[in-house]
Each structure stands twice: as C-alpha cells, then as structure tokens.
N, C-alpha and C positions, 0 to 999 in steps of 0.2 A: 342593451336598448334602457339607456338612462336620460332623465329628464332635465337639461340643465342650461338653461335661459339666457345668453351672454345679451344684454343690454348696453356693451363697451358700443364707443361711436367707430369703431372699426368692423366691429362684427356687423355693426348696422347699416353701414359703406358695406360690407360684404353683401349683404343679402338682400338691397337696391341695387347692383351690380347685377345679382342673379335674378333679380325681378326683372329688369330691360332683358334680358335673355329668353325669358321666359315668354313675356311679353312680344319680342321678334320670334319666336319660335311659336307661338300660338300665331302669330300673323302666315307664317307659310305655313303652317299645316292648312290654314283657312285658301291661304293660294291653289293648293291642289285641290281642297275639300270641301265648296263653295256652300253644300247643304250645313256644313258646321256653325255654331250662333256662335258668330265673332265677337258684337257687343256684349252679351252676356256673358261671357268669358273673359274678359280683358275689364271690367269690374273688379273679379275676384282676383285676380294675381296676386296681389297685396298678402291678401289674405291665404293662402294656401302655403304662399313663401313661408310666411310666419310659421305656421303651423308645422311642415315639412323641415327647414331649414332650420327654425328659431328656438326648436328645442323641449315645445311643449307636448309634442306627440313620440306616443315611443310604435316603432316600427319595425320589423326586420324584412330588409327587400329579399332574402337567401331564401325564405318562408313567410311568404302574407298570410296566413294566418295562424302565425304562432299565437300560442294563448295568450303568452304576455301582453301582447299587442293592446296599443289602441286602438278606437275602432272610429275611421272618419266616414260619416253619409252624405256622401254630396249629394244631398235632395235635388240642389236646380243642377239636373242633372246635363243637360244640354249648355248648362250655362259652364261646366266644367272642363270642356274642354284645355285649358290651362295648366291643367293635373296629366297630363300624355307627357309635356315635357318634362315637370318635378319626377314622375315615378321612372320615368328610363332616364335622368339623370340621378338617378339616387340608385336605380340596380335593380328595377324591378323586373324590367326588362328591357331586349336590345338595343338601344336609343337611334339606332336604324330602321326599328317599325315605326317613327315617324314621318318616313317619308311616303307610308303605305296606308294611312288614313281613308280608310272608307271605300279600298278598293276590296278586290277580290279575293278570299283568302284573307286577308287581316283580321283580325282579333279585335284593334282599332275602329270603331264605326262613330258615326256623329254624334250618335246618343251612345254613351257609355254600356258596359253589364258587368257581372259579375264574372265572365269569363279575364275580365283584366286584371291582371295582376294586380292587387293593391286597393283594386274595387270591393268594396262589402256587398253592392245591392244593384238591384238594377232601378235605373234611373229617371226611366221615358217620362211616365204619368208623374205630374206634380202634386204635391199633397202628402205625399206616402213618408217620405222619410224621416220626419220628425217620431210619427208611429213608432215604424222601423226601431229605430233609438232609442223610445222610452223603453219597449219591449227588452232590448239589450243592455241597456242599466239596469232595469229593475235586476234583468237573469245574472246579470254581472254582482249586482248589491247581495242577492240571495248566496251566489255561490263566496260571497264575504272576497272576491275579487278587489284590484284597486285598481282595475283598469278605467281610463275615461272612453269616456263618449260622446264625439261630437258632432251636429251633424249643421253643414250649412244650407241656406236656404236663400232665397229671393225673395224679394220684399212682398213682390204681383204674387209670388207664393203663399203669402198670407191670404188671400183672396179663397184659398179651399177651407172650407169647414173641417176636413179633417185635421189640419193643421191646430185648429182650437181646443181639438178632443187632442189631442194629442198637447199640449199644453197644460189644458187641466189636470191631463192623467200625471202628467209629470212633479206638476206640485203636490197633488193629494198622496204621491208617493215618495213623495220628498227624493227627487233624485237627484241629489246633490253630486252626482259621478257625470252627471250630463250637461253641458256644453252645447247652446244655440248659437249661431253666428248667422247672423242677417247679412244678408249681402243687401243693403239699404241703397241702389241705385235712380230709385223714383219713379221707373220706366216699368212697364208690364209688353206685352205681343202688341198691344195695339194703341198703345197712349201711354200719359203719365199716368201711372200707378192711380193717387191721389183720385184724376178725372174715372177712372174708370168703378172704385169705389174707395172711399178714402180711409185708410186702419191706418192714419196719424190721428196724438202721438204715440207711439207704441211703448216708449219708457213709457208711460204713463199707464196703458193695457194691459203690461205685462207686471207690473207691481200692484197690481188689481190684481191678477190671476196669480201672485204669491209669487213671481221668481223675481232674483234677486239681477240687478239693472245695471249693464257698462255702455258706455256709447265713446265708438271713437271715430278718427278720420281711419277709411279703412285703406289707404292708399297710403300712410306714416308710419312704414317699419318699423319705426323706433316708439313710436306709442302705439302701433299693435302689437310689440315683445311688453314692452312695459304694461298693456290690461293684461294680457296670458299671463306672466308671470306674478301677478297680484291677484287673479283668478286661481292660477293652482295651486299656490299659498294660502287661501281660503278654506277656514272650515265651519262650513254651516248646513244644513238640513234640508238646502234648497236648491232648485236648479238655478242658472246663469245664464242670462241672455247678454250678447252682446251684439250691441247695434253697431254696423259699420260701413260708415256713410261715405259714398261712392259714387264713381262716376261714369254710368254707362256707356260702353266705347271707348274706356280711358284710352287715354293715347291717339285719337284719333278724333280730328273735329270732325269731320263730317258725319259720325256719329256718335261724337257727344253730345251735336246740335240739333238731332233729331231725334223725336218723340215713337218716329218708327223702327229705329235703329237696332231694335230686335230681328228685324225680320230683312236685314240690309244685308250686300255680302258686295264686297269691294275688288276691282280690279286687280289680277296680277301687279300690273304695270301702276295701282296705288300703294299697291303693298309693298312693291321694291322704292320706291317714293319713300315712303314712309321710313322703312327700314335703314335710309340710306341718308338722313336725316338724322344729326345730333342729338337735336332739339325736341326730335319729338319723344313720346312716352317720358313726361317731366313725373317722378314718382318723389 
C-alpha cells in the first residue's frame, strides 16, 4: 500500500479512460436501479478515480479494514454510486455484483452502507460525514499513525449546520491528516445551491475558519492529480479543503442543464444512446 502519484501524460490518459468506463458503468447501474441518484454520482467520478487509481489513497482490497489503510468517507452517500464500479474493479468485491444493485439479497443499495467492502460509514443522512472524519483523524493522530482521512461532500451538504461544527473542530484540533474534497456542482436537491442558501465564496469562508484552501476543475484528471500530489507533500498543522468545481450530471446534457437533475431519472433508451455516443462524456 504505497502512495505514488504518477502525473505523466500517459497515466493521465489512462485514468481519463478509466473515468469514461466508470461513467458508463454508473449509467448502466442506473438503468437497472432507477432509484439511484444519477446526476449527483456523475459529478464526482473524476474525483473518486483520481483518489483510488491515482495513488493518493492507501487501501487493501483483500482486507478492507486493514489497519494501515487510509480512510475515505463518502459523505455524499447517495452521490457515490460511481464508487461501486471502482471498488469492484479494484477487487473489493466481485464485479458481477454490479448487475444486482438494489435487488433482493444484494449488498449494493441505492444508498450505501458499511456492509459494502470499502465503505467506512453509513451515508444516508447528509451532514454527518465530516464529523465522523474528524473523529477518525483525531484518533489516528493520537495513536501516532500516519493514515490519511479524506471526506468527500457536496456543496449542498454545506447547508447542514453539523458540517460547520466539524469544520471548526478540525481547525481547532489542527487535523493536518484530514482532507475535505467538496464536489461543488452548484446544484442541490431542489434548485441551484446558491438559490436555496448561498454558501459561496467557499475559499474565503474556509480560510476564515483556519483551513488551507485549494481549488481545481473537478473533471480534469491531470489537475486533480497535481493538486493531490502537492497536498500529499505539504507539511502543515492545518486541515486542507480542495474545492472541486464540477458539473452535476456530467456528460448528460439533459441533466447538466436541469436545476432539478438531482431527482431525475433517465430511461433505458436514453442511457443506451449515451453509451453508444463516442462524444458523450468529455472529460
């Protein structure tokens, strides 16, 4: 379980191809499990691909609870269905399980829980992931362990007060082993995030709360790897937030342009057409 981030053009192209595959698999999961939140899952694909295939995280698919692993908290649980094909591809569970999402007897549901190998927490109700991540980061530091804790949240999740309690807690306890990645896709469940409750500009707010702030295009694999590599080398006594600017429903124009895309489903015919289109999903 080594952390080696390869930012070569060849590796970036390889991961871009992997992201396209994850995008297709996420669409196919939605085709058979319409209750999955497709738009929210599509916006975070490159983030998850960069973390898991890019070398930032240490993990052991043969032993998901390995003591030496880094912790990934998918706080936007309903928007992490794209993790299913990634975990299956890496060997956490049999890839054939992807065909049974949300069916009787399957451990892969529309909302993930810790029964899934590779998931650390229950991720149904939003707002709890950052607090859990803070607890893990503090415990690991007190044990003098070098594991990283990464929590991925959505910008709409920042409407939850518990998130800001965790943000203050992390700064107060100088949790430098904690990285928060915000999937800032500008839409929440019922409208544009700004129209429900304006939480922007995020960089300024996190700086005021004592965090190191970074910003990146969340669909640019090369830029994501570069930021993760820089963050991994940094020596500081502060937590870090990476604001990843993304598009909700990325690669699906009807979702990208709909402020209510969070609760929209696609038909099987729409999904088949998208997958057959070589120009769909432009990473």
